[in-house]
Kinemage of the C-alpha trace (Angstrom):
@kinemage 1
@onewidth
@group {chain A} dominant
@subgroup {mainchain}
@vectorlist {calphas} color= white
{ca met a 1} P 0.952 8.630 -6.506
{ca thr a 2} L 0.828 6.046 -9.053
{ca ala a 3} L 1.978 2.615 -8.618
{ca leu a 4} L 5.279 1.577 -9.882
{ca leu a 5} L 5.787 -1.805 -11.890
{ca ala a 6} L 7.149 -3.970 -9.194
{ca pro a 7} L 9.945 -6.193 -10.472
{ca arg a 8} L 10.066 -9.987 -11.645
{ca val a 9} L 12.970 -12.774 -10.821
{ca gln a 10} L 12.218 -16.406 -12.280
{ca leu a 11} L 12.018 -18.769 -9.382
{ca asn a 12} L 14.553 -21.322 -10.650
{ca arg a 13} L 17.317 -18.019 -10.446
{ca leu a 14} L 16.956 -18.692 -6.926
{ca gln a 15} L 19.605 -19.665 -4.133
{ca leu a 16} L 16.561 -21.600 -2.319
{ca ala a 17} L 18.204 -22.401 1.360
{ca asn a 18} L 16.801 -23.367 4.473
{ca ser a 19} L 12.973 -23.885 5.245
{ca leu a 20} L 11.684 -20.742 7.366
{ca gly a 21} L 7.829 -22.370 7.895
{ca ser a 22} L 4.866 -23.385 5.696
{ca gly a 23} L 1.358 -23.001 6.252
{ca gly a 24} L -2.279 -22.657 4.664
{ca gln a 25} L -1.343 -20.697 1.735
{ca gly a 26} L 2.163 -22.192 0.838
{ca gln a 27} L 5.594 -22.062 1.548
{ca val a 28} L 8.140 -19.701 3.326
{ca thr a 29} L 12.052 -20.487 2.338
{ca ala a 30} L 15.345 -18.290 2.921
{ca val a 31} L 17.285 -17.160 -0.214
{ca asn a 32} L 21.066 -16.753 -0.557
{ca gly a 33} L 23.007 -14.685 -2.330
{ca thr a 34} L 19.827 -12.219 -2.596
{ca leu a 35} L 19.169 -8.481 -0.683
{ca ile a 36} L 16.117 -6.402 -0.678
{ca asn a 37} L 16.978 -2.785 -1.222
{ca gly a 38} L 21.102 -4.193 -1.352
{ca gln a 39} L 20.145 -4.239 2.612
{ca trp a 40} L 17.992 -7.004 3.708
{ca thr a 41} L 18.462 -10.508 3.753
{ca ala a 42} L 15.524 -11.831 1.420
{ca ala a 43} L 13.205 -15.117 2.049
{ca val a 44} L 10.976 -15.840 -0.746
{ca lys a 45} L 7.055 -17.155 -0.037
{ca val a 46} L 5.530 -19.245 -2.669
{ca tyr a 47} L 2.170 -19.925 -2.796
{ca ser a 48} L 0.457 -23.002 -3.341
{ca pro a 49} L -1.017 -24.224 -6.088
{ca ala a 50} L -4.627 -23.828 -5.462
{ca val a 51} L -4.084 -20.418 -3.427
{ca ala a 52} L -1.733 -19.040 -6.558
{ca arg a 53} L -5.116 -19.576 -8.646
{ca ser a 54} L -6.709 -16.938 -6.502
{ca val a 55} L -4.330 -14.516 -6.088
{ca asn a 56} L -5.217 -11.094 -7.484
{ca val a 57} L -2.020 -10.687 -9.532
{ca ala a 58} L -2.266 -6.972 -10.644
{ca ala a 59} L -3.012 -5.975 -6.402
{ca leu a 60} L 0.489 -7.805 -5.670
{ca glu a 61} L 2.052 -6.019 -8.240
{ca lys a 62} L 0.907 -3.037 -7.554
{ca ile a 63} L 1.784 -3.918 -3.198
{ca ala a 64} L 4.974 -4.857 -4.202
{ca gly a 65} L 5.996 -1.863 -6.319
{ca phe a 66} L 3.361 0.321 -3.280
{ca pro a 67} L 6.686 1.541 -1.771
{ca gly a 68} L 8.095 2.861 -5.048
{ca thr a 69} L 5.863 5.313 -4.689
{ca leu a 70} L 6.167 6.859 -1.473
{ca gly a 71} L 8.493 9.428 -0.209
{ca pro a 72} L 12.163 7.895 1.304
{ca gly a 73} L 11.294 7.940 4.666
{ca asp a 74} L 8.055 6.190 4.806
{ca ser a 75} L 9.269 3.723 2.205
{ca arg a 76} L 12.085 2.892 4.246
{ca trp a 77} L 10.171 2.713 7.609
{ca leu a 78} L 8.081 0.376 5.917
{ca his a 79} L 10.405 -2.123 5.319
{ca glu a 80} L 12.264 -1.326 8.336
{ca asn a 81} L 8.440 -2.490 10.181
{ca thr a 82} L 6.809 -5.107 7.819
{ca ala a 83} L 8.039 -8.233 6.058
{ca trp a 84} L 6.704 -5.923 2.876
{ca pro a 85} L 6.397 -7.567 -0.857
{ca ala a 86} L 9.509 -6.440 -2.372
{ca val a 87} L 9.852 -8.439 -6.162
{ca leu a 88} L 7.305 -10.498 -7.025
{ca val a 89} L 8.420 -14.204 -8.734
{ca glu a 90} L 7.256 -16.192 -11.546
{ca asn a 91} L 7.603 -20.329 -12.340
{ca gly a 92} L 7.310 -19.784 -16.073
{ca gln a 93} L 4.971 -17.698 -17.286
{ca asp a 94} L 3.024 -17.326 -14.029
{ca val a 95} L 3.146 -15.337 -10.602
{ca cys a 96} L 3.434 -18.353 -7.792
{ca gly a 97} L 4.861 -15.862 -5.275
{ca phe a 98} L 7.536 -12.967 -3.958
{ca leu a 99} L 10.507 -11.717 -2.563
{ca met a 100} L 10.688 -9.868 1.055
{ca arg a 101} L 12.758 -9.187 3.498
{ca thr a 102} L 13.584 -12.094 6.237
{ca val a 103} L 12.207 -11.176 10.000
{ca pro a 104} L 14.838 -9.521 11.977
{ca ser a 105} L 16.316 -11.599 14.642
{ca glu a 106} L 15.475 -9.855 17.743
{ca tyr a 107} L 11.775 -11.272 16.594
{ca tyr a 108} L 12.674 -14.511 17.837
{ca phe a 109} L 13.062 -16.009 21.230
{ca gly a 110} L 14.559 -19.395 22.624
{ca phe a 111} L 11.255 -21.550 23.146
{ca his a 112} L 11.004 -23.372 26.057
{ca thr a 113} L 9.268 -27.566 25.174
{ca gln a 114} L 9.613 -30.378 27.482
{ca thr a 115} L 10.870 -32.814 25.324
{ca gln a 116} L 12.808 -31.168 22.159
{ca gly a 117} L 14.636 -28.370 24.980
{ca thr a 118} L 15.097 -24.675 23.257
{ca trp a 119} L 14.486 -24.140 19.722
{ca gln a 120} L 13.870 -20.681 18.613
{ca lys a 121} L 10.579 -19.695 17.553
{ca his a 122} L 8.864 -16.207 15.950
{ca ala a 123} L 7.748 -14.365 19.220
{ca asn a 124} L 4.509 -13.941 18.141
{ca ile a 125} L 2.171 -11.233 20.751
{ca glu a 126} L -0.291 -14.993 21.013
{ca phe a 127} L 2.390 -16.106 23.520
{ca leu a 128} L 1.571 -13.083 25.542
{ca leu a 129} L -2.108 -13.626 25.553
{ca asn a 130} L -1.950 -16.418 28.014
{ca ser a 131} L -1.058 -16.771 31.942
{ca asp a 132} L 1.979 -15.408 33.431
{ca arg a 133} L 2.946 -19.192 34.125
{ca tyr a 134} L 2.615 -20.501 31.124
{ca val a 135} L 4.413 -17.130 29.015
{ca ser a 136} L 7.780 -18.147 32.026
{ca ser a 137} L 7.727 -21.457 30.725
{ca ser a 138} L 7.467 -20.798 27.380
{ca gly a 139} L 11.288 -18.608 27.670
{ca leu a 140} L 9.400 -15.064 28.203
{ca ser a 141} L 9.614 -12.903 30.851
{ca val a 142} L 7.785 -9.467 30.891
{ca thr a 143} L 6.350 -7.011 32.781
{ca asp a 144} L 3.127 -4.423 32.185
{ca tyr a 145} L 4.864 -1.542 31.502
{ca glu a 146} L 6.361 -3.588 28.806
{ca arg a 147} L 2.909 -4.542 27.577
{ca val a 148} L 1.844 -1.085 27.636
{ca ala a 149} L 4.783 0.376 25.306
{ca leu a 150} L 4.085 -2.828 22.615
{ca leu a 151} L 0.816 -1.167 22.578
{ca lys a 152} L 1.671 1.519 22.393
{ca asn a 153} L 4.632 1.370 19.743
{ca leu a 154} L 1.668 -1.338 17.207
{ca ala a 155} L -0.561 1.720 18.022
{ca ile a 156} L 1.770 4.722 16.006
{ca val a 157} L 2.663 1.774 13.511
{ca leu a 158} L -0.649 1.174 12.669
{ca ser a 159} L -1.601 4.541 12.786
{ca arg a 160} L 0.880 5.441 10.075
{ca leu a 161} L 0.142 2.919 8.213
{ca his a 162} L -3.051 3.741 8.014
{ca ser a 163} L -2.279 7.350 6.980
{ca leu a 164} L -0.083 5.553 3.865
{ca gly a 165} L -3.573 4.126 3.056
{ca val a 166} L -3.051 0.878 3.991
{ca thr a 167} L -4.927 -1.789 6.476
{ca val a 168} L -4.116 -4.773 8.152
{ca gly a 169} L -7.303 -6.276 7.813
{ca asp a 170} L -6.702 -9.803 9.389
{ca leu a 171} L -5.183 -7.634 12.860
{ca ser a 172} L -4.103 -10.814 15.021
{ca pro a 173} L -1.624 -11.864 17.580
{ca lys a 174} L -0.293 -14.650 14.763
{ca asn a 175} L 0.716 -11.763 12.437
{ca leu a 176} L 2.116 -9.290 14.876
{ca leu a 177} L 5.920 -10.295 16.404
{ca phe a 178} L 7.843 -8.126 18.780
{ca lys a 179} L 10.608 -7.623 20.722
{ca leu a 180} L 11.189 -5.892 24.013
{ca ser a 181} L 15.304 -4.672 23.871
{ca pro a 182} L 16.434 -1.493 23.301
{ca ala a 183} L 12.655 -0.872 23.459
{ca pro a 184} L 9.269 -2.777 23.015
{ca ser a 185} L 8.440 -2.868 19.624
{ca cys a 186} L 6.543 -4.781 16.401
{ca phe a 187} L 6.893 -6.572 12.976
{ca leu a 188} L 3.701 -7.175 11.304
{ca ile a 189} L 4.436 -10.520 9.019
{ca asp a 190} L 1.733 -11.753 5.821
{ca cys a 191} L 1.344 -8.320 4.725
{ca asp a 192} L 0.261 -9.358 1.034
{ca ala a 193} L -3.107 -9.781 2.906
{ca met a 194} L -3.279 -6.160 3.856
{ca arg a 195} L -4.866 -3.990 2.246
{ca val a 196} L -3.468 -1.197 0.272
{ca gln a 197} L -5.511 2.212 -0.982
{ca gly a 198} L -8.094 -0.998 -2.243
{ca ala a 199} L -6.252 -3.282 -3.555
{ca ser a 200} L -6.438 -6.978 -2.483
{ca val a 201} L -4.564 -10.140 -3.031
{ca met a 202} L -6.758 -12.535 -2.342
{ca gln a 203} L -10.153 -12.835 -0.228
{ca gln a 204} L -10.139 -10.599 2.902
{ca val a 205} L -10.050 -13.773 5.494
{ca gln a 206} L -10.614 -12.786 9.631
{ca thr a 207} L -8.663 -15.200 11.779
{ca pro a 208} L -11.477 -16.489 14.384
{ca asp a 209} L -12.096 -14.526 17.886
{ca trp a 210} L -10.821 -11.535 15.862
{ca glu a 211} L -13.943 -10.969 13.535
{ca val a 212} L -15.490 -7.927 13.755
{ca pro a 213} L -19.076 -7.498 14.113
{ca ser a 214} L -20.750 -9.128 11.150
{ca asp a 215} L -22.729 -5.442 10.083
{ca glu a 216} L -19.177 -3.620 9.506
{ca met a 217} L -16.843 -4.323 6.418
{ca thr a 218} L -13.497 -5.702 6.977
{ca ala a 219} L -9.613 -4.300 6.237
{ca thr a 220} L -10.800 -0.809 6.977
{ca ser a 221} L -9.688 1.188 9.304
{ca ala a 222} L -11.945 0.674 11.767
{ca ala a 223} L -11.942 -2.896 11.978
{ca asp a 224} L -8.454 -2.460 12.122
{ca ala a 225} L -8.968 -0.185 15.455
{ca tyr a 226} L -11.867 -2.622 16.617
{ca lys a 227} L -9.285 -5.150 16.641
{ca phe a 228} L -6.400 -3.436 18.454
{ca ala a 229} L -8.892 -3.122 21.440
{ca leu a 230} L -9.131 -6.380 21.360
{ca leu a 231} L -5.395 -6.841 21.698
{ca ala a 232} L -5.653 -4.072 24.655
{ca ile a 233} L -8.403 -6.060 26.562
{ca arg a 234} L -6.592 -9.243 26.049
{ca leu a 235} L -3.209 -8.788 26.454
{ca phe a 236} L -3.584 -7.918 30.102
{ca ala a 237} L -6.341 -10.469 30.774
{ca arg a 238} L -3.899 -12.949 29.601
{ca asp a 239} L -6.432 -15.090 27.496
{ca gln a 240} L -7.053 -15.360 23.876
{ca ser a 241} L -10.152 -14.501 23.576
{ca ser a 242} L -11.830 -12.521 26.165
{ca ser a 243} L -13.671 -8.986 26.196
{ca asn a 244} L -13.549 -8.388 29.954
{ca arg a 245} L -11.881 -5.276 30.556
{ca ala a 246} L -11.455 -5.757 33.866
{ca ala a 247} L -7.386 -5.653 34.121
{ca leu a 248} L -7.494 -3.185 31.681
{ca arg a 249} L -9.736 -0.830 34.012
{ca ala a 250} L -7.394 -1.583 36.888
{ca leu a 251} L -4.364 -0.889 34.505
{ca ser a 252} L -5.795 2.948 33.191
{ca pro a 253} L -9.738 3.415 33.412
{ca glu a 254} L -9.056 5.771 30.245
{ca leu a 255} L -7.973 2.679 28.537
{ca asp a 256} L -10.457 1.048 29.395
{ca arg a 257} L -13.119 3.069 28.158
{ca leu a 258} L -11.530 3.808 24.931
{ca ala a 259} L -11.894 0.023 24.435
{ca glu a 260} L -15.404 -0.006 25.921
{ca ile a 261} L -16.593 2.662 22.899
{ca ser a 262} L -14.159 0.782 20.048
{ca leu a 263} L -15.973 -2.698 21.200
{ca tyr a 264} L -20.014 -0.724 21.651
{ca gly a 265} L -19.649 2.800 20.670
{ca gly a 266} L -20.400 1.817 16.939
{ca val a 267} L -18.253 2.663 13.959
{ca ser a 268} L -18.898 6.067 14.417
{ca gln a 269} L -17.861 6.275 17.084
{ca arg a 270} L -14.330 4.195 17.961
{ca pro a 271} L -11.444 5.662 18.289
{ca ser a 272} L -8.615 6.091 15.924
{ca leu a 273} L -5.428 4.686 16.545
{ca ala a 274} L -4.228 7.696 17.027
{ca asp a 275} L -6.482 8.512 19.374
{ca trp a 276} L -4.647 5.402 21.653
{ca ile a 277} L -1.930 7.070 22.088
{ca pro a 278} L -2.026 9.814 24.647
{ca ala a 279} L -3.152 7.524 26.896
{ca leu a 280} L -1.184 4.885 26.307
{ca thr a 281} L 1.479 7.208 26.743
{ca ala a 282} L 0.371 8.436 30.161
{ca ala a 283} L 0.145 4.632 31.145
{ca cys a 284} L 3.659 3.854 30.608
{ca asp a 285} L 4.613 6.652 32.365
{ca ala a 286} L 2.402 6.538 35.414
{ca ile a 287} L 3.886 2.330 35.370
{ca lys a 288} L 7.356 4.196 35.268
{ca ala a 289} L 6.500 5.952 38.357
{ca lys a 290} L 6.095 3.659 41.075
{ca ser a 291} L 8.484 2.895 42.860
{ca ala a 292} L 7.297 -0.976 43.287
{ca pro a 293} L 8.661 -3.152 40.379
{ca ser a 294} L 6.619 -5.200 37.791
{ca thr a 295} L 6.559 -8.827 38.242
{ca pro a 296} L 7.708 -10.941 36.592
{ca thr a 297} L 11.023 -7.998 36.657
{ca thr a 298} L 13.808 -10.211 34.868
{ca ser a 299} L 13.993 -8.490 31.179
{ca trp a 300} L 13.726 -10.474 28.326
{ca thr a 301} L 17.387 -10.199 26.020
{ca pro a 302} L 16.181 -11.048 22.304
{ca asn a 303} L 18.342 -14.229 20.888
{ca ser a 304} L 21.145 -14.302 18.340
{ca ala a 305} L 19.994 -15.292 14.536
{ca pro a 306} L 17.067 -17.946 13.703
{ca ile a 307} L 17.912 -21.420 14.308
{ca arg a 308} L 15.437 -23.714 12.674
{ca pro a 309} L 14.216 -27.103 14.435
{ca thr a 310} L 14.785 -29.826 12.088
{ca ser a 311} L 11.172 -31.923 13.724
{ca gln a 312} L 7.655 -30.232 13.945
{ca thr a 313} L 6.729 -29.902 18.000
{ca thr a 314} L 3.269 -29.931 19.099
{ca ser a 315} L 3.969 -27.313 21.224
{ca ser a 316} L 1.281 -24.286 20.859
{ca pro a 317} L 1.115 -20.928 22.370
{ca arg a 318} L -2.498 -21.526 23.698
{ca pro a 319} L -2.730 -23.553 26.743
{ca pro a 320} L -6.033 -24.679 27.824
{ca gln a 321} L -7.182 -22.537 30.451
{ca val a 322} L -11.047 -21.202 32.167
{ca arg a 323} L -11.647 -18.612 30.697
{ca pro a 324} L -14.074 -15.837 32.333
{ca pro a 325} L -17.049 -15.155 30.712
{ca ala a 326} L -17.455 -13.014 27.998
{ca tyr a 327} L -17.583 -8.948 29.155
{ca thr a 328} L -21.547 -7.780 28.807
{ca pro a 329} L -21.673 -4.027 29.467
{ca pro a 330} L -23.990 -3.287 32.249
{ca ala a 331} L -27.611 -1.425 31.783
{ca ser a 332} L -26.791 0.753 34.464
{ca arg a 333} L -23.213 2.046 36.172
{ca arg a 334} L -24.915 3.166 39.218
{ca arg a 335} L -26.551 0.596 42.489
{ca his a 336} L -28.691 1.277 45.245
{ca thr a 337} L -28.968 -0.251 48.178
{ca gly a 338} L -31.495 0.771 51.498
{ca thr a 339} L -29.030 1.178 53.812
{ca lys a 340} L -26.809 3.856 51.816
{ca thr a 341} L -29.961 6.228 51.549
{ca phe a 342} L -29.650 8.160 54.226
{ca gly a 343} L -25.912 8.606 52.962
{ca thr a 344} L -26.719 9.210 49.566
{ca leu a 345} L -28.939 12.416 50.367
{ca val a 346} L -25.987 14.249 52.728
{ca val a 347} L -23.584 13.484 50.534
{ca ala a 348} L -25.700 14.922 47.299
{ca ala a 349} L -26.849 17.961 49.948
{ca leu a 350} L -22.863 18.694 49.845
{ca leu a 351} L -22.371 18.827 46.638
{ca ala a 352} L -25.665 21.262 45.655
{ca val a 353} L -23.714 23.418 48.061
{ca val a 354} L -20.397 22.946 46.190
{ca ile a 355} L -21.610 22.829 43.145
{ca ala a 356} L -23.842 26.769 44.064
{ca val a 357} L -19.860 27.998 45.596
{ca gly a 358} L -18.642 26.456 42.311
{ca leu a 359} L -21.234 28.590 39.749
{ca his a 360} L -20.271 31.690 41.699
{ca ala a 361} L -16.469 31.252 41.140
{ca ile a 362} L -17.068 30.555 37.617
{ca asp a 363} L -19.201 33.665 36.922
{ca ala a 364} L -16.517 35.170 38.664
{ca his a 365} L -13.450 33.883 36.847
{ca pro a 366} L -14.440 32.512 33.853
{ca ala a 367} L -11.317 32.433 32.088
{ca ala a 368} L -10.006 30.448 35.318
{ca ser a 369} L -12.916 28.083 34.524
{ca ala a 370} L -12.204 27.947 31.050
{ca gln a 371} L -8.242 27.005 31.517
{ca asn a 372} L -8.629 24.543 34.609
{ca ala a 373} L -11.810 22.922 33.033
{ca thr a 374} L -9.575 21.605 29.929
{ca gly a 375} L -6.077 20.835 31.957
{ca gly a 376} L -4.342 23.686 31.738
{ca gly a 377} L -2.265 25.555 34.014
{ca thr a 378} L -2.039 28.273 35.824
{ca gly a 379} L 1.540 29.729 35.396
{ca ser a 380} L 2.429 33.242 36.684
{ca gly a 381} L 2.108 36.005 34.071
{ca gln a 382} L -0.904 34.481 32.093
{ca gly a 383} L -3.655 33.868 34.221
{ca ser a 384} L -6.236 36.247 32.245
{ca thr a 385} L -5.496 34.189 28.842
{ca thr a 386} L -8.327 31.713 28.226
{ca gln a 387} L -7.385 28.438 26.166
{ca gln a 388} L -9.428 29.619 23.451
{ca val a 389} L -7.085 32.230 22.627
{ca ala a 390} L -4.194 30.638 23.237
{ca ala a 391} L -5.309 27.785 20.749
{ca lys a 392} L -6.236 30.374 18.170
{ca asn a 393} L -2.268 32.093 18.571
{ca leu a 394} L -0.737 27.867 18.233
{ca ser a 395} L -2.815 27.173 15.195
{ca val a 396} L -1.399 30.208 13.141
{ca leu a 397} L 2.162 28.404 14.123
{ca leu a 398} L 0.730 24.909 12.948
{ca ala a 399} L -0.786 26.471 9.704
{ca gln a 400} L 2.829 27.355 8.707
{ca ser a 401} L 4.346 24.267 9.770
{ca ala a 402} L 1.453 22.893 7.536
{ca ala a 403} L 2.891 24.855 4.487
{ca asp a 404} L 5.938 23.687 5.931
{ca arg a 405} L 5.434 20.331 5.533
{ca ser a 406} L 3.784 20.413 1.894
{ca ser a 407} L 7.734 22.120 0.473
{ca ile a 408} L 9.433 18.997 2.130
{ca val a 409} L 6.642 16.806 0.962
{ca asn a 410} L 7.497 17.810 -2.467
{ca ala a 411} L 11.018 18.520 -2.422
{ca val a 412} L 11.809 14.628 -0.976
{ca ser a 413} L 9.936 13.541 -3.896
{ca asp a 414} L 11.438 15.176 -6.269
{ca ala a 415} L 15.348 14.580 -5.079
{ca ser a 416} L 14.320 10.865 -4.296
{ca gln a 417} L 13.083 10.832 -8.046
{ca cys a 418} L 16.012 13.408 -9.476
{ca gly a 419} L 13.084 16.104 -10.446
{ca pro a 420} L 13.339 19.354 -12.473
{ca asn a 421} L 14.180 20.936 -9.051
{ca leu a 422} L 17.162 18.875 -7.683
{ca ser a 423} L 19.317 22.075 -7.602
{ca gln a 424} L 16.697 23.698 -5.068
{ca asp a 425} L 15.632 20.622 -2.907
{ca ala a 426} L 18.341 21.274 -0.611
{ca gln a 427} L 17.672 24.678 -0.172
{ca thr a 428} L 13.973 24.267 0.070
{ca phe a 429} L 15.039 21.355 3.461
{ca gln a 430} L 17.219 24.470 4.791
{ca ser a 431} L 14.602 26.842 4.917
{ca ala a 432} L 12.062 24.323 6.446
{ca ala a 433} L 14.966 24.143 9.473
{ca thr a 434} L 15.494 27.546 9.655
{ca ser a 435} L 11.874 27.572 10.033
{ca arg a 436} L 11.512 24.500 12.379
{ca gln a 437} L 14.143 27.020 14.774
{ca lys a 438} L 11.467 29.898 14.423
{ca leu a 439} L 8.588 28.724 15.313
{ca leu a 440} L 10.279 26.892 18.129
{ca ser a 441} L 11.024 30.145 19.507
{ca glu a 442} L 7.953 31.311 18.728
{ca leu a 443} L 6.166 28.025 21.024
{ca ala a 444} L 8.998 29.075 24.204
{ca asn a 445} L 7.412 32.484 24.181
{ca leu a 446} L 3.146 31.624 22.954
{ca pro a 447} L 0.832 33.504 24.646
{ca gly a 448} L -1.183 31.988 27.121
{ca arg a 449} L 1.249 28.620 26.251
{ca ser a 450} L -0.029 27.377 30.165
{ca ala a 451} L -3.298 27.479 29.610
{ca leu a 452} L -3.026 24.849 27.316
{ca pro a 453} L -1.983 21.360 27.842
{ca ala a 454} L 2.005 20.891 29.031
{ca gln a 455} L 2.086 17.651 27.711
{ca met a 456} L 0.117 18.841 24.366
{ca thr a 457} L 3.386 21.163 23.685
{ca gln a 458} L 5.863 19.642 24.852
{ca ala a 459} L 5.322 16.469 21.865
{ca leu a 460} L 5.097 20.067 19.912
{ca ala a 461} L 8.231 21.201 20.746
{ca ser a 462} L 9.419 17.323 20.418
{ca ala a 463} L 8.312 17.376 17.257
{ca trp a 464} L 9.441 20.215 15.684
{ca gln a 465} L 12.819 20.027 17.195
{ca ala a 466} L 13.604 16.606 15.144
{ca ser a 467} L 12.329 17.195 12.523
{ca glu a 468} L 14.283 20.247 12.567
{ca gln a 469} L 17.208 17.437 12.623
{ca ala a 470} L 15.617 15.980 9.533
{ca asp a 471} L 15.175 18.538 7.735
{ca gln a 472} L 19.228 19.345 7.912
{ca asp a 473} L 20.222 15.714 7.336
{ca phe a 474} L 17.664 15.678 3.486
{ca ala a 475} L 19.244 19.018 3.144
{ca ala a 476} L 23.075 17.386 3.165
{ca trp a 477} L 20.898 14.362 0.926
{ca ala a 478} L 20.035 16.289 -1.835
{ca gln a 479} L 23.408 18.189 -2.018
{ca asp a 480} L 24.653 15.035 -1.920
{ca glu a 481} L 22.081 14.006 -5.007
{ca asn a 482} L 23.272 17.332 -6.827
{ca ser a 483} L 26.397 17.632 -6.632
{ca gln a 484} L 27.817 13.876 -7.174
{ca gly a 485} L 25.307 12.839 -9.109
{ca cys a 486} L 21.533 11.304 -8.518
{ca thr a 487} L 20.283 8.168 -8.722
{ca ala a 488} L 17.017 7.902 -8.107
{ca asp a 489} L 15.379 6.055 -4.867
{ca asp a 490} L 19.566 5.567 -3.506
{ca thr a 491} L 18.934 5.168 0.299
{ca ser a 492} L 23.071 4.296 0.927
{ca asp a 493} L 23.731 8.335 1.307
{ca ser a 494} L 24.979 8.676 4.859
{ca ser a 495} L 22.766 11.921 5.232
{ca tyr a 496} L 19.590 10.135 4.421
{ca gln a 497} L 20.515 7.378 6.090
{ca ala a 498} L 21.112 9.943 9.291
{ca ala a 499} L 17.057 11.314 8.701
{ca gly a 500} L 16.092 8.344 9.890
{ca gly a 501} L 16.270 8.730 13.168
{ca pro a 502} L 14.861 12.268 13.996
{ca asp a 503} L 12.692 11.917 11.743
{ca his a 504} L 10.773 8.418 12.937
{ca gln a 505} L 11.045 10.179 16.010
{ca ala a 506} L 9.324 13.440 14.851
{ca thr a 507} L 6.234 11.169 13.920
{ca thr a 508} L 5.842 9.511 17.374
{ca ser a 509} L 5.978 13.235 18.258
{ca lys a 510} L 3.303 14.408 16.068
{ca met a 511} L 0.723 11.731 16.639
{ca ser a 512} L 1.249 12.041 20.297
{ca phe a 513} L 0.822 16.173 19.979
{ca val a 514} L -2.626 15.946 17.367
{ca gly a 515} L -4.464 13.496 19.375
{ca leu a 516} L -4.421 16.106 22.370
{ca trp a 517} L -4.652 19.298 19.724
{ca asn a 518} L -7.976 17.813 18.288
{ca pro a 519} L -10.292 17.581 21.184
{ca val a 520} L -8.906 21.105 21.560
{ca ala a 521} L -8.842 22.518 18.363
{ca ser a 522} L -12.723 21.075 17.491
{ca arg a 523} L -14.158 22.719 21.310
{ca tyr a 524} L -12.798 26.222 19.326
{ca gly a 525} L -13.691 25.743 15.902
{ca leu a 526} L -10.036 25.467 14.915
{ca ser a 527} L -8.633 23.995 12.466
{ca thr a 528} L -7.981 19.693 13.260
{ca tyr a 529} L -4.682 17.860 11.774
{ca gln a 530} L -3.623 14.697 10.742
{ca trp a 531} L 0.115 13.943 11.853
{ca ser a 532} L 1.673 13.614 8.096
{ca gln a 533} L 0.120 17.341 7.916
{ca leu a 534} L 2.593 19.156 10.103
C-alpha cells in the first residue's frame, strides 16, 4: 500500500514536561496536552544536531505514516505493542524528531539501589540476563515459566512485524521491555531504528555482543531470528553474552535444537520466529504441569505510573560476573569408552531385533505407521485413515479459509477508508463469520482428524472461533460507519474496539497452527500458509 504523509508539528507548539531519558541519539521528553491517536499520552524524541543531520527524513515520514497503510486491526496492534513514531516534529524548516506514545506504566518496575533507595525504571529485558541473586536484589522476581512465556510473546510480536514487512534490526535487550502481569508480554522501543519495507531512518547499527555473523546482512528477518536465539540462550543462562546452551537444553531439548540451528545452521536453515512458537508453547505447558513451584516463587507486580528520579544513578543492570566459556558445537556427539564395548554390542543386537520386528509391522500396517510416526492419535473408527488423507481433507478447509481472509482484508480496508463498498462491507464480515461456523463444524467432523496432531487441530479451532467473533464485531463496526456517518480511520467505535481482543487471539492461534501445519503440508505436497493468509 502507498505510504501516507505523516502529520507534522512545530517543536515550540508542544507543551514539554519532564525528561524521560537521554542517550547518544538525543533526548526524550513527556508532552502534555497531546494524545497519540486520541488515546495514548505522548512523548517527543528530539535528535541531537549531529544525529538530525544524518536522518533520512523521507524514511522517517514513511515509517510514521506506515500505520495508516494498514488495516485497523494491524494499526492498533502496532501502537499497542510498540512506541511507534506517529508525528514528525519540526524546528523551523528542519525535522528534528518525532512524537510517539509513552511507555505504558506496567513496563516500569521499582529498581532497588543501595544509595538512592527505590525508583521507577524501564523494565528492560537486560535485567533478566543476570544471576537470580542480582535480579532479586534489583527488585524483580521471575520464574522460568514467565521467562518462557516472555519469549513466546516476543516470538509472536516479531513474527507479526515480519509479516508486515518490518524488521527490528538492532534487536537487543536494551530496546525490549517486559511486564509479567496479567500475562508476560513485551513492548518494543527505539522503533525509528527499525527497517520498514526496506526503508531505514539511519544507518543500521548493532549492539555489541548481539551482532549477526559478519557475512550476513543486518536488519533482515533472518538476522532478527539469530538474535532471538541468542536471547533465548542468555535468558536461561542468566548471562549477558554467553552462547552456552546448557541451561536451555535442560529446560527443553527442542528449544535447544532450534537455538543450535539458528546459530550454526546458516541463513537458509535458520528457523523463523513462527517456528519457535509451538516449542515455546510446549515448554510453557511442561513447566505448568510440574507440581513443584519454580524458584523464585514470588510474582512481580507492576508499579503504578512512572516516577523519574531527580538525579542520575551509577547502578547498572549488568553486575560483574564470571561467565562460562563460549559454547562451540562438538565435532561429534558420540562418546566411546573401552569399558562399554560389550554393552554396546548387546544393545546393538537387541536394536536389530526390534527394528526387524518393527519393519514387519510397518509392512503389515502402513497406515498406522504413517499416523504414529507423525504424532497423530489413534482414535477409534479412524484407524484406517492415513495422515496424508486427513491432511488433504484439511487442506480443502484451509483453502476456503484463505478465500474468506482475502475478502475480510479488503472489507477492513474499504470500511476504514469509507470506501465505495461501505454499504456491503458489513455483509462481507457477516458472511465470513458464517463461513467460520461452517468450517468449525467441518473441522469437528473431519474424516481422519485423529490422524493429525491434536495440538495443531486445536490451534486451528481456536483461531476460527476467535475469528468468527472478530468478524461479527467488525460487521457491527462497518454497519455503524455506514448508518451513522463514516469517519476515515475511526478507531473509537465500540464494536471496532471489541474486535481487538478476539482478533489478537486469532492471530496467536493461527501462528501456532501454521508452525505445526507447514511441515505436514510440505511432507505431502500440500499448500503451506503464513498466519496472515488464514
